[in-house]
C-alpha positions as CSV (number, residue, x, y, z in Angstrom):
1,M,1.0,-134.0,27.5
2,R,2.3,-136.5,25.2
3,R,5.3,-135.5,23.1
4,L,5.2,-135.9,19.2
5,S,7.8,-138.5,18.2
6,P,9.6,-138.0,14.9
7,A,7.9,-140.9,13.2
8,L,4.6,-139.3,13.9
9,L,5.5,-135.9,12.7
10,T,6.8,-137.5,9.4
11,M,3.5,-139.4,8.9
12,V,1.5,-136.2,9.6
13,M,3.6,-134.3,7.0
14,L,3.2,-137.0,4.3
15,G,-0.6,-137.0,4.8
16,V,-0.8,-133.2,4.4
17,V,1.2,-133.4,1.2
18,G,-0.9,-136.3,-0.2
19,L,-4.1,-134.3,0.7
20,L,-2.9,-131.3,-1.2
21,V,-2.0,-133.4,-4.2
22,V,-5.5,-134.9,-4.3
23,L,-7.2,-131.6,-4.1
24,Y,-5.0,-130.2,-7.0
25,V,-5.8,-133.2,-9.2
26,G,-9.5,-132.9,-8.3
27,K,-9.5,-129.2,-9.2
28,K,-7.9,-129.8,-12.5
29,L,-10.4,-132.5,-13.4
30,L,-13.4,-130.5,-12.2
31,A,-12.3,-127.0,-13.3
32,R,-14.0,-125.2,-16.3
33,D,-12.6,-122.6,-18.7
34,T,-14.3,-119.3,-17.8
35,T,-12.4,-117.1,-20.4
36,P,-14.9,-115.4,-22.9
37,P,-14.5,-116.3,-26.5
38,A,-12.6,-113.9,-28.8
39,D,-14.8,-111.6,-31.0
40,P,-14.4,-112.8,-34.6
41,T,-13.7,-110.3,-37.4
42,V,-15.5,-110.0,-40.8
43,S,-14.3,-108.4,-44.0
44,V,-16.5,-105.7,-45.1
45,P,-16.2,-102.7,-47.8
46,M,-14.9,-99.5,-46.5
47,S,-14.1,-96.1,-48.0
48,L,-10.5,-95.2,-48.5
49,T,-11.2,-91.5,-48.0
50,D,-14.0,-89.4,-46.4
51,L,-17.0,-89.1,-48.8
52,E,-18.9,-86.0,-48.9
53,P,-22.7,-86.0,-49.6
54,G,-23.5,-86.0,-53.3
55,V,-20.5,-88.2,-54.3
56,R,-21.3,-91.2,-56.6
57,I,-19.3,-94.2,-55.2
58,S,-17.1,-96.1,-57.6
59,E,-14.8,-99.1,-57.3
60,A,-11.8,-96.6,-56.8
61,H,-13.4,-95.3,-53.6
62,L,-13.6,-98.8,-51.9
63,A,-11.4,-101.3,-50.2
64,T,-12.0,-104.3,-48.0
65,G,-11.1,-104.2,-44.3
66,P,-11.7,-106.2,-41.0
67,A,-14.5,-105.3,-38.6
68,L,-15.7,-106.9,-35.3
69,R,-18.8,-109.0,-35.8
70,S,-20.1,-107.6,-32.5
71,K,-20.0,-104.1,-34.0
72,L,-21.9,-104.8,-37.1
73,D,-25.8,-104.4,-37.3
74,R,-28.2,-105.1,-40.0
75,D,-27.7,-101.7,-41.6
76,V,-24.0,-102.4,-42.6
77,V,-23.5,-103.2,-46.2
78,L,-21.3,-106.4,-46.6
79,T,-20.7,-106.4,-50.3
80,S,-19.1,-103.8,-52.6
81,R,-21.6,-104.7,-55.4
82,S,-24.3,-103.2,-53.3
83,I,-22.5,-99.9,-53.0
84,V,-20.9,-99.1,-56.3
85,G,-22.9,-96.5,-58.3
86,R,-25.0,-95.2,-55.4
87,V,-24.8,-91.6,-54.2
88,V,-23.7,-90.6,-50.7
89,K,-26.4,-89.2,-48.5
90,N,-24.6,-88.6,-45.3
91,K,-20.8,-88.1,-44.8
92,I,-18.9,-91.4,-44.7
93,L,-15.7,-91.6,-42.7
94,A,-12.7,-93.5,-44.1
95,T,-12.0,-97.0,-43.0
96,Q,-15.3,-97.4,-41.4
97,P,-18.1,-99.8,-42.3
98,I,-20.6,-98.2,-44.7
99,K,-24.3,-98.2,-43.6
100,S,-27.1,-98.4,-46.1
101,S,-28.9,-95.4,-44.4
102,D,-25.9,-93.1,-45.4
103,L,-26.6,-93.8,-49.2
104,Y,-29.4,-92.8,-51.5
105,A,-31.4,-95.7,-52.9
106,P,-30.1,-97.4,-56.0
107,G,-30.8,-95.2,-59.1
108,Q,-31.7,-92.2,-57.0
109,N,-29.6,-89.0,-57.3
110,A,-28.9,-86.2,-54.8
111,P,-31.3,-83.3,-55.3
112,L,-29.5,-80.6,-57.5
113,Q,-29.2,-77.0,-56.0
114,V,-29.7,-74.9,-59.3
115,E,-30.0,-71.1,-59.1
116,P,-33.2,-69.6,-60.6
117,G,-33.3,-69.1,-64.3
118,M,-30.5,-71.7,-64.7
119,V,-30.7,-75.4,-65.9
120,A,-28.6,-78.5,-65.3
121,V,-27.0,-80.1,-68.4
122,T,-25.1,-83.5,-68.4
123,V,-22.2,-84.0,-71.0
124,P,-19.8,-86.9,-71.2
125,I,-16.2,-86.4,-70.0
126,T,-13.1,-88.5,-69.7
127,A,-11.8,-89.2,-66.3
128,P,-9.8,-88.1,-64.3
129,F,-11.4,-84.6,-64.3
130,A,-9.8,-81.4,-63.7
131,A,-12.2,-80.2,-61.0
132,S,-14.6,-81.6,-58.4
133,R,-18.3,-80.9,-57.3
134,G,-19.0,-77.3,-56.5
135,Q,-16.0,-75.9,-58.4
136,Y,-15.9,-73.9,-61.7
137,I,-14.6,-74.7,-64.9
138,D,-14.1,-73.1,-68.5
139,V,-15.5,-74.9,-71.5
140,H,-13.4,-75.0,-74.7
141,F,-14.6,-76.3,-78.1
142,I,-12.6,-77.8,-81.0
143,P,-14.8,-78.2,-84.1
144,G,-14.7,-81.5,-85.8
145,A,-15.1,-80.1,-89.3
146,D,-13.5,-76.8,-90.2
147,P,-14.0,-75.3,-93.7
148,D,-10.8,-73.3,-93.4
149,Q,-8.7,-76.3,-92.2
150,E,-6.1,-76.0,-94.8
151,E,-5.6,-72.3,-94.1
152,T,-5.7,-72.5,-90.3
153,G,-4.5,-76.0,-89.3
154,G,-7.3,-76.3,-86.9
155,R,-9.3,-74.1,-84.6
156,I,-10.1,-73.9,-80.9
157,M,-12.4,-71.5,-79.0
158,T,-13.5,-70.7,-75.4
159,L,-17.3,-71.2,-75.2
160,F,-18.1,-70.3,-71.5
161,K,-16.1,-69.1,-68.6
162,G,-16.7,-69.9,-64.9
163,V,-19.4,-72.7,-65.2
164,K,-20.3,-74.4,-61.9
165,I,-20.1,-78.2,-61.5
166,L,-23.3,-79.6,-59.9
167,E,-22.3,-83.3,-60.1
168,I,-19.8,-85.8,-61.5
169,S,-20.7,-89.4,-62.0
170,S,-18.3,-92.2,-63.0
171,S,-19.3,-95.1,-65.1
172,T,-19.5,-98.4,-63.2
173,S,-18.1,-100.5,-66.3
174,N,-15.5,-98.2,-67.7
175,R,-13.3,-96.1,-65.2
176,S,-12.2,-93.6,-67.8
177,A,-15.8,-92.6,-68.9
178,A,-17.8,-90.3,-66.8
179,N,-20.5,-87.6,-66.9
180,V,-20.4,-84.0,-65.6
181,T,-23.6,-82.0,-64.7
182,L,-23.1,-78.3,-65.2
183,E,-25.2,-75.3,-64.3
184,L,-25.9,-73.2,-67.4
185,S,-28.3,-70.7,-68.8
186,R,-30.8,-71.8,-71.4
187,E,-28.9,-70.2,-74.2
188,Q,-25.7,-71.9,-73.0
189,A,-27.4,-75.2,-72.8
190,N,-28.5,-75.0,-76.5
191,I,-24.9,-74.2,-77.6
192,I,-23.2,-77.0,-75.5
193,L,-25.7,-79.6,-76.6
194,L,-25.1,-78.8,-80.3
195,A,-21.4,-78.6,-79.8
196,K,-20.9,-81.8,-78.1
197,D,-22.0,-83.7,-81.2
198,R,-20.0,-81.4,-83.6
199,G,-16.5,-81.6,-82.1
200,D,-14.6,-82.1,-78.9
201,L,-15.4,-80.4,-75.6
202,N,-12.6,-79.7,-73.2
203,F,-12.8,-78.5,-69.5
204,V,-10.2,-76.4,-67.6
205,F,-10.4,-75.6,-63.9
206,A,-11.2,-71.8,-63.4
207,P,-9.7,-70.6,-60.1
208,E,-11.5,-67.3,-60.5
209,G,-14.7,-68.8,-59.8
210,K,-18.1,-68.0,-61.4
211,G,-18.2,-66.3,-64.7
212,T,-20.6,-63.9,-66.2
213,G,-22.7,-66.4,-68.1
214,V,-22.7,-64.3,-71.2
215,V,-22.4,-66.1,-74.5
216,G,-19.9,-64.4,-76.8
217,L,-16.5,-65.0,-78.3
218,N,-13.8,-62.3,-78.3
219,D,-10.6,-62.4,-80.5
220,E,-8.7,-63.6,-77.4
221,D,-11.0,-66.6,-77.0
222,R,-10.2,-67.9,-80.4
223,A,-7.0,-69.4,-81.8
224,T,-5.9,-71.4,-84.7
225,L,-2.9,-74.0,-85.0
226,Y,-1.0,-71.8,-87.5
227,E,-1.4,-68.7,-85.2
228,I,0.0,-70.7,-82.2
229,L,2.9,-72.0,-84.3
230,G,3.5,-68.6,-86.0
231,Y,2.9,-69.8,-89.5
232,T,2.1,-67.2,-92.1
233,Q,-0.3,-67.9,-95.0
234,K,1.4,-68.2,-98.4
235,P,-0.1,-66.0,-101.1
236,A,-2.4,-67.7,-103.5
237,V,-0.7,-68.9,-106.7
238,P,-2.7,-67.9,-109.9
239,P,-3.6,-70.9,-112.1
240,V,-1.5,-71.5,-115.1
241,P,-3.5,-70.5,-118.3
242,P,-4.1,-73.3,-120.7
243,F,-2.4,-73.8,-124.0
244,V,-5.0,-73.3,-126.9
245,T,-4.8,-74.1,-130.5
246,E,-7.2,-72.8,-133.2
247,L,-7.8,-74.9,-136.3
248,F,-9.3,-73.0,-139.3
249,E,-10.9,-75.0,-142.0
250,G,-12.4,-72.8,-144.8
251,S,-14.9,-70.3,-143.0
252,G,-14.9,-72.4,-139.9
253,R,-12.7,-72.6,-136.8
254,K,-12.0,-75.2,-134.1
255,V,-10.4,-74.6,-130.8
256,H,-8.6,-77.0,-128.6
257,S,-7.1,-76.4,-125.2
258,F,-4.4,-78.3,-123.4
259,R,-3.6,-78.3,-119.7
260,D,-0.6,-80.2,-118.1
261,G,0.1,-81.8,-121.4
262,R,-3.5,-83.2,-121.8
263,I,-6.2,-82.0,-123.9
264,D,-8.9,-80.2,-122.0
265,D,-11.9,-78.9,-124.2
266,N,-14.1,-78.1,-121.3
267,L,-13.0,-74.4,-121.2
268,D,-15.6,-71.7,-121.9
269,F,-14.9,-69.6,-124.9
270,S,-18.3,-67.9,-125.0
271,G,-16.7,-64.5,-124.5
272,Q,-15.0,-64.6,-127.9
273,S,-16.5,-62.6,-130.7
274,D,-16.2,-64.9,-133.7
275,T,-18.8,-64.7,-136.3
276,N,-17.5,-67.7,-138.2
277,R,-17.2,-69.9,-134.9
278,N,-18.0,-73.6,-135.5
279,T,-20.6,-74.4,-132.8
280,A,-20.0,-78.1,-133.4
281,P,-18.5,-80.0,-130.3
282,R,-14.7,-79.5,-130.1
283,T,-13.0,-82.8,-130.6
284,R,-9.4,-83.9,-131.2
285,Q,-8.7,-84.2,-134.9
286,T,-7.2,-87.5,-136.0
287,R,-4.0,-86.9,-137.8
288,P,-3.7,-88.9,-141.1
289,N,-1.0,-91.4,-141.5
290,G,1.4,-91.2,-144.5
291,P,4.6,-89.7,-145.7
292,A,3.3,-86.2,-145.6
293,N,2.9,-86.4,-141.8
294,N,6.0,-88.4,-140.9
295,G,7.5,-85.3,-139.1
296,G,4.7,-85.2,-136.5
297,G,3.3,-81.9,-137.7
298,I,0.1,-81.0,-139.2
299,N,-0.4,-81.4,-142.9
300,P,-2.8,-78.7,-144.1
301,E,-3.5,-80.3,-147.4
302,A,-4.7,-83.5,-145.5
303,R,-7.2,-81.3,-143.5
304,G,-8.8,-79.6,-146.4
305,N,-6.2,-76.9,-147.0
306,G,-6.7,-75.8,-143.4
307,S,-4.2,-74.4,-140.9
308,E,-3.6,-74.5,-137.1
309,R,-2.5,-71.6,-134.9
310,F,-1.2,-71.9,-131.5
311,S,-1.4,-69.5,-128.5
312,N,-1.1,-69.5,-124.6
313,G,-4.7,-68.7,-124.1
314,P,-8.2,-68.1,-125.5
315,T,-8.0,-65.3,-128.1
316,A,-10.7,-63.4,-129.9
317,A,-11.2,-63.9,-133.6
318,G,-9.0,-61.9,-135.8
319,P,-7.4,-62.0,-139.2
320,E,-6.7,-65.5,-140.3
321,T,-3.0,-66.4,-139.8
322,R,-1.3,-69.4,-141.5
323,S,1.4,-71.5,-139.8
324,P,4.3,-72.4,-142.1
325,R,3.7,-75.7,-143.9
326,I,5.6,-78.6,-142.3
């Protein structure tokens, strides 16, 4: 057997190395990338919290989050505009894409569960509200016009206790405006529909639950501002009687009344017994100018020898009295 020389062994080794290099280069040139492509994500509207059936969705409920395109189907809603204002039909989990099948159709509300003999009444409210769907509230009323405003300072009263909330809906254009639907008796419905246009309705959460539904106000259900502040009503001040003057001219008499320094001849003196009363309209007499009147008093001679008597109120006719000549 022929022995391998060192030169031949070297040539064999170089040939094997060259063949390996050629195979590696050929594999790189002919190889294809078999790694599957990454699943892209899409931004879709999602709920921030779990939404129960009957909730009307507003912009405050929604946010945008990523979702794998491969996990989306044709039922998934891709824009928030198609969701806001719609009512939840099936429970929606938080941070999950929202499907159209879990919502009622636009403009459609969830069926209301109203007890026999009761009605559903919707009134406007201001968000945020004190309670949620299915809970109970007390209804308070502040009249817009109170005839006793000056004596009471304002009034508040409790109309109903323990009224059930059937639904709360938010406005899509104004976040602070909303509507609440209450379960009321027919008598309560008439009262609240009238009261909402005659003052302000306020709602307080009632942890005691359902009320009796009886319409009636006790003393503890009413309060005035002055009662709350502990004010006491001041006694009525009697009016100050007018200052009255009587002017006698012959057999006739004229009466003038003054109030707050001004003449006021509108007082009624019909109760006086004066057979010689002058029925002519009472008018202010013009004082003549001249030396006889420079003192500011009344000159009887300038008035046909008449005289004027002063008193603090209307007096019945009596013996004629004369004032001293000025």
